[in-house]
C-alpha positions as CSV (number, residue, x, y, z in Angstrom):
1,M,10.8,46.2,59.0
2,Y,7.8,48.4,60.9
3,P,5.6,46.6,63.6
4,E,2.7,47.5,61.2
5,W,3.9,45.3,58.4
6,Q,4.2,42.6,60.6
7,K,2.7,39.3,61.2
8,K,0.9,38.9,64.3
9,R,-1.4,35.7,65.4
10,F,-4.7,35.3,65.5
11,Y,-7.7,32.7,66.0
12,E,-9.7,31.8,63.3
13,L,-13.2,31.5,63.8
14,H,-14.4,28.4,60.7
15,L,-18.1,27.3,60.4
16,A,-19.7,25.2,58.4
17,W,-22.8,22.6,56.7
18,L,-21.6,19.6,55.8
19,V,-23.8,16.8,53.5
20,Q,-23.1,13.3,53.0
21,G,-21.4,12.8,50.0
22,P,-20.6,9.5,48.5
23,R,-16.8,9.0,50.3
24,G,-18.3,11.6,53.4
25,Y,-18.9,14.9,54.3
26,E,-19.0,17.5,51.9
27,L,-19.3,20.9,52.4
28,L,-21.9,22.4,52.1
29,F,-21.9,26.2,52.9
30,K,-19.2,28.4,54.6
31,V,-21.6,29.7,57.3
32,N,-18.9,33.0,59.2
33,P,-17.7,35.5,56.9
34,Y,-13.4,35.4,57.5
35,S,-13.3,36.2,61.2
36,L,-10.0,36.9,63.5
37,Y,-9.2,37.7,67.4
38,A,-7.6,38.6,69.3
39,T,-7.4,35.5,72.0
40,R,-8.7,31.8,71.7
41,E,-11.9,33.1,73.8
42,E,-13.0,35.6,71.8
43,A,-13.1,33.6,68.9
44,L,-15.0,31.2,71.8
45,E,-17.1,33.9,72.5
46,A,-18.3,34.7,68.9
47,A,-18.8,31.4,68.7
48,K,-21.1,31.0,71.3
49,A,-22.9,33.9,69.7
50,L,-23.4,33.1,66.3
51,L,-24.8,29.6,67.8
52,Q,-27.7,31.8,69.8
53,G,-29.2,32.4,65.9
54,D,-30.1,29.8,63.6
55,L,-26.9,28.6,61.7
56,D,-27.9,30.4,58.2
57,Q,-25.2,31.9,56.1
58,D,-24.2,35.0,56.9
59,P,-25.6,37.9,54.0
60,K,-21.6,38.8,53.7
61,V,-21.2,35.4,52.3
62,G,-24.2,33.9,50.7
63,P,-28.0,33.2,50.8
64,H,-28.2,29.8,52.0
65,K,-30.2,28.5,55.3
66,A,-29.4,26.0,57.5
67,P,-30.4,22.4,56.6
68,V,-30.8,21.4,60.4
69,R,-32.0,23.9,63.4
70,L,-30.0,23.2,66.7
71,S,-31.5,22.0,69.7
72,G,-30.4,23.0,73.2
73,E,-28.4,20.3,73.7
74,D,-26.6,20.2,70.3
75,R,-25.3,23.7,71.3
76,T,-23.8,22.5,74.4
77,R,-22.5,19.7,72.4
78,F,-20.7,21.6,70.3
79,L,-19.7,24.0,71.7
80,V,-17.5,21.7,74.7
81,L,-16.3,20.1,71.8
82,L,-14.9,23.7,70.4
83,E,-13.2,24.3,72.8
84,S,-11.0,21.6,72.0
85,G,-9.8,23.4,68.9
86,R,-12.6,21.5,66.5
87,A,-16.0,20.0,66.2
88,L,-17.7,18.2,64.8
89,L,-21.7,17.4,65.1
90,P,-23.5,14.8,63.5
91,L,-27.2,15.5,62.4
92,D,-28.6,13.0,60.1
93,R,-27.3,13.4,56.4
94,Y,-25.8,16.7,57.5
95,A,-22.9,17.8,60.2
96,L,-21.4,21.5,61.2
97,L,-18.3,21.0,61.5
98,G,-16.7,24.3,64.1
99,E,-12.3,25.2,64.1
100,V,-11.0,27.7,66.2
101,A,-7.3,27.8,64.6
102,E,-4.4,29.8,65.1
103,V,-3.4,31.7,62.4
104,E,-0.5,34.3,61.5
105,E,-2.1,37.3,59.4
106,R,-0.5,40.6,58.5
107,L,-3.7,43.6,59.0
108,L,-4.7,46.2,56.0
109,H,-2.5,48.9,56.3
110,R,-3.2,52.6,55.6
111,A,-1.0,55.6,55.0
112,P,-0.2,58.3,53.6
113,F,2.0,58.3,50.3
114,G,4.8,61.0,52.0
115,D,4.9,58.7,55.2
116,Q,7.6,55.9,55.3
117,R,5.2,53.3,56.9
118,N,3.2,52.8,53.4
119,V,3.4,49.6,51.8
120,L,4.0,50.2,48.5
121,N,8.4,51.0,50.8
122,S,7.6,47.7,51.5
123,L,7.4,46.3,47.7
124,R,10.4,48.4,46.5
125,G,12.7,46.1,44.5
126,L,9.8,43.6,44.2
127,P,9.1,42.5,41.0
128,V,5.2,43.8,41.1
129,R,2.3,43.7,38.4
130,L,1.2,47.6,38.3
131,L,-3.1,47.0,37.3
132,Y,-5.0,50.2,36.7
133,T,-9.7,49.8,36.8
134,P,-12.0,53.2,36.1
135,L,-13.5,54.4,38.5
136,N,-16.7,55.4,37.0
137,D,-16.8,51.5,34.8
138,P,-17.0,49.5,38.6
139,E,-17.7,46.6,35.7
140,G,-15.1,47.4,34.0
141,E,-11.9,45.5,33.5
142,S,-8.8,45.7,35.2
143,Q,-5.7,46.7,33.1
144,E,-1.9,45.8,33.4
145,V,-0.1,49.2,32.9
146,A,3.2,47.2,33.8
147,Q,4.8,44.6,34.8
148,G,9.0,45.0,36.7
149,V,11.2,45.7,40.4
150,L,9.1,47.9,42.0
151,E,11.1,51.6,42.1
152,V,9.9,54.2,44.6
153,L,10.8,57.7,44.8
154,P,9.8,60.9,46.3
155,E,7.6,61.8,43.4
156,G,5.8,58.4,43.0
157,V,6.4,55.1,41.8
158,R,8.6,53.3,38.4
159,V,7.2,49.4,37.6
160,G,9.2,49.3,34.7
161,G,9.3,51.7,32.0
162,V,5.9,53.1,33.6
163,L,6.9,56.6,35.9
164,L,3.2,57.5,38.0
165,P,3.4,60.5,40.0
166,I,1.8,59.9,43.0
167,P,0.5,63.4,45.6
168,Q,2.5,63.3,48.9
169,G,-0.9,62.6,50.9
170,T,-2.6,60.0,48.1
171,P,-3.7,57.8,51.3
172,I,-2.0,54.0,50.2
173,E,-3.7,51.0,51.7
174,G,-2.1,46.8,51.6
175,L,-0.8,44.3,53.0
176,A,3.0,44.4,53.7
177,Y,5.4,42.4,51.1
178,E,1.7,41.5,49.3
179,E,-0.2,44.5,47.3
180,A,-1.0,48.0,47.6
181,F,-3.9,50.1,46.0
182,F,-4.7,53.6,45.8
183,H,-7.4,56.3,44.5
184,L,-6.2,58.4,41.5
185,G,-7.8,60.9,39.2
186,E,-11.3,58.5,37.5
187,G,-9.3,55.6,38.5
188,R,-7.4,52.6,41.3
189,Y,-4.8,51.3,41.0
190,Y,-3.5,48.1,42.7
191,L,0.3,46.7,42.9
192,Y,0.8,43.1,43.8
193,A,4.2,41.1,44.2
194,L,5.2,38.7,41.9
195,S,7.5,36.2,44.0
196,S,5.4,34.7,47.4
197,S,9.0,35.4,49.1
198,T,8.1,37.3,52.2
199,P,9.4,38.3,55.0
200,S,6.8,36.8,58.6
């Protein structure tokens, strides 16, 4: 297994606003997008930077505004709690939830088709689904091209009875053992593994 295909340890930062519901706190909205950091300290620094702002929802996630503004004392107390890994700060009928969780993730990897480290090779021999989306129609639905065991050949890939030629220099992106995608001609192809038994 290539190092680029292996899972790596990261720290994920979650910040979310909760609202009091009939059975306790319920999610109001997530503040920050999915974010991974190499160390716990980096995740805590990112939380500290976010706490300097209004804690509105990041525009990449959605349009919500923070229901409550934090005082300096609230920010300090929240960060102290977050250093232990998890923080819940009640504020009237709302609460701010924070968590720094240790996770193991694969990173998106990109390599040309001719490179053995391209992630199509990690899917070799697995049952996959091959989909196609036309590039000139962003609203267009993905169409299933084939389903079956993936063969990676020097000239392209075979899924079930379908042979798809791929030029050697075509960039292949994806997550090893999970998915791969690439552009060919007027479209984008996407393969994903149908079985979830993937090495770590």
